[in-house]
Every structure is written in C-alpha cells, then in structure tokens.
C-alpha positions in Angstrom: 0.0 0.0 0.0 1.4 3.4 -1.0 1.1 6.0 1.7 1.5 9.7 0.9 0.9 13.1 2.5 -0.5 16.2 0.8 -1.9 19.5 1.9 -5.5 19.4 3.2 -8.2 20.1 0.6 -11.7 21.3 1.3 -13.0 18.0 -0.1 -11.1 16.2 2.7 -13.1 17.8 5.5 -16.3 15.7 5.1 -14.2 12.6 5.2 -12.4 13.8 8.4 -15.7 14.6 10.0 -17.0 11.1 9.3 -13.8 9.5 10.6 -14.0 11.6 13.8 -17.5 10.3 14.5 -16.7 6.6 14.6 -17.5 5.6 18.3 -14.6 3.1 18.5 -12.1 5.5 17.1 -13.2 8.2 19.5 -13.0 5.9 22.5 -9.5 4.8 21.5 -8.2 8.4 20.8 -10.0 9.5 24.0 -9.0 13.2 23.7 -11.5 14.5 21.2 -13.8 17.5 20.9 -16.6 17.8 23.4 -19.2 17.2 20.8 -17.6 15.5 17.7 -21.0 15.6 15.9 -21.1 19.4 16.0 -20.3 20.2 12.4 -20.2 23.9 12.9 -17.5 23.5 15.7 -15.6 21.1 13.4 -15.7 23.5 10.5 -14.6 26.4 12.7 -11.7 24.3 14.1 -10.5 23.4 10.7 -10.8 27.0 9.4 -8.7 28.2 12.4 -6.0 25.6 12.0 -5.8 25.9 8.2 -5.2 29.6 8.7 -2.4 28.9 11.2 1.3 28.4 10.4 1.0 24.8 11.7 1.6 21.9 9.3 -1.5 19.9 8.5 -1.5 17.1 6.0 -4.0 14.7 4.5 -3.0 11.0 4.6 -3.6 9.0 1.5 -3.3 5.3 1.1 -3.3 4.2 -2.5 -4.8 7.5 -3.4 -7.7 7.3 -0.9 -8.1 9.8 2.0 -7.6 7.7 5.1 -6.8 10.3 7.7 -4.9 13.4 8.8 -1.7 14.3 10.6 -0.2 17.6 11.9 2.5 19.4 13.8 1.1 22.2 15.9 1.9 24.5 18.8 4.5 26.9 20.1 8.2 26.4 19.2 9.9 24.1 21.7 6.5 22.6 22.7 5.2 21.5 19.3 3.2 18.3 19.2 2.3 15.8 16.6 -1.1 14.3 16.1 -2.7 11.9 13.6 -6.1 10.3 12.9 -6.5 7.2 10.8 -9.8 5.8 9.6 -10.5 2.6 11.7 -10.9 0.5 8.5 -7.1 1.1 8.0 -5.8 0.4 11.5 -3.0 -2.2 11.7 -1.7 -1.7 8.2 1.3 0.5 9.0 -0.3 3.6 7.5 0.0 5.7 10.7 3.7 4.8 11.1 4.5 5.6 7.4 2.5 8.9 7.5 4.2 10.0 10.8 7.6 9.2 9.4 6.9 11.3 6.3 5.6 14.1 8.5 8.7 14.0 10.6 10.9 14.1 7.5 9.0 17.2 6.3 9.2 19.0 9.7 12.8 18.6 10.9 12.5 20.8 14.0 13.1 19.0 17.3 12.0 18.5 20.0 8.5 17.3 19.1 6.0 16.0 21.6 3.1 13.7 21.6 0.4 12.5 24.1 -1.5 9.3 24.0 -4.1 7.6 26.2 -2.1 5.2 28.3 -4.2 2.2 27.1 -3.9 3.1 23.4 -1.1 0.6 22.7 -1.4 0.9 18.9 -0.8 4.7 18.9 2.0 4.3 21.4 3.6 1.7 19.2 3.4 4.1 16.2 5.1 6.9 18.1 7.8 4.6 19.4 8.6 3.2 16.0 9.1 6.8 14.8 11.6 7.5 17.6 9.4 9.0 20.3 10.2 8.0 23.9 7.9 8.1 26.9 9.1 11.0 29.2 6.2 11.2 31.6 2.6 10.5 32.6 -0.3 12.8 33.2 -4.0 12.6 33.7 -6.4 14.5 31.6 -10.2 14.7 30.9 -11.0 12.6 27.9 -14.2 13.9 26.3 -14.7 10.7 24.3 -14.8 8.7 27.6 -16.4 11.3 29.8 -13.8 10.9 32.5 -10.2 11.6 33.5 -7.8 9.0 32.2 -4.1 8.3 32.3 -2.0 9.5 29.4 1.6 9.1 28.3 3.7 12.1 27.3 6.3 11.3 24.6 9.2 13.3 23.1 11.3 13.1 20.0 14.7 14.8 20.1 16.4 16.8 22.8 
C-alpha cells in the first residue's frame, strides 16, 4: 500500500468529519472535541488551523483519503497528532505517515500525548523514535472521565 501526504483540501473535510465520528475511534483516541458531531464547531476548528502556520496534511493510502496528521503548537512545545480511519488500522499507515511528516518537519524536540491504554498509537510513536518521558491525567471527552495518558518526546 502506497502512503503519501499532501496539503488538506476542502474536499477532505467531510471525510475527516465522518472519521472523527466513529465511536470506537473516539474511544481509543479519548481526547476529542466535546461534541464531535457538532459540524459547525468542526468547520470552525479546521478554518482556524488551516489559517495557522502549523503543518496539516491529509494522509492518502493508494490515493484514498484515510486520515490526517499535523504538527502544531508553540516552538519548543510543538506536538504531533494523527487520525487514521479505523478501517485502515493495523496496516502500517500511521507509522508511514508519521515518518513522512517527521521528515517534512525537521525541528526538534517534538512532543506527543496518547491515552495510556492506546497501545497501537503508542507503538506508532515509538517506531518513529518517540520515547515516553512522563505520565499525566487528563479529561477525555470521548470517555467522559479523567484518564491516564503518556507524554512522549522526539529529540532533545
């Protein structure tokens, strides 16, 4: 399967919205918008981040839109994020996409956060060189409760 990144197009947004409303994906990601079904909030969020200097990319697998990835935040505290359509989990797409994003954005350090029980996402981050540097607790909208999360870092 060929994985590629490209800038986000307007036509990607309905696909991202559908992907972010999959109940199992939301539970696994844990840290999601308060109301992922609020299309107006979703559109406002994407309008804001697309106008920012942050790096946002659409993830393609064999030409199909299968998710998104980004680097965002203040210098020295920038974080990576990614979302893969559940139908494509376990195929190495997240790892390939994150590696491509890290090659495109050479600044370090970069940070990541993951629900402590999301072993798949933790594995993706570690395959790309991130290391666990701490633990935290945060309110997970998708689970309606505070949960344990891992804090990871790439670079010094």
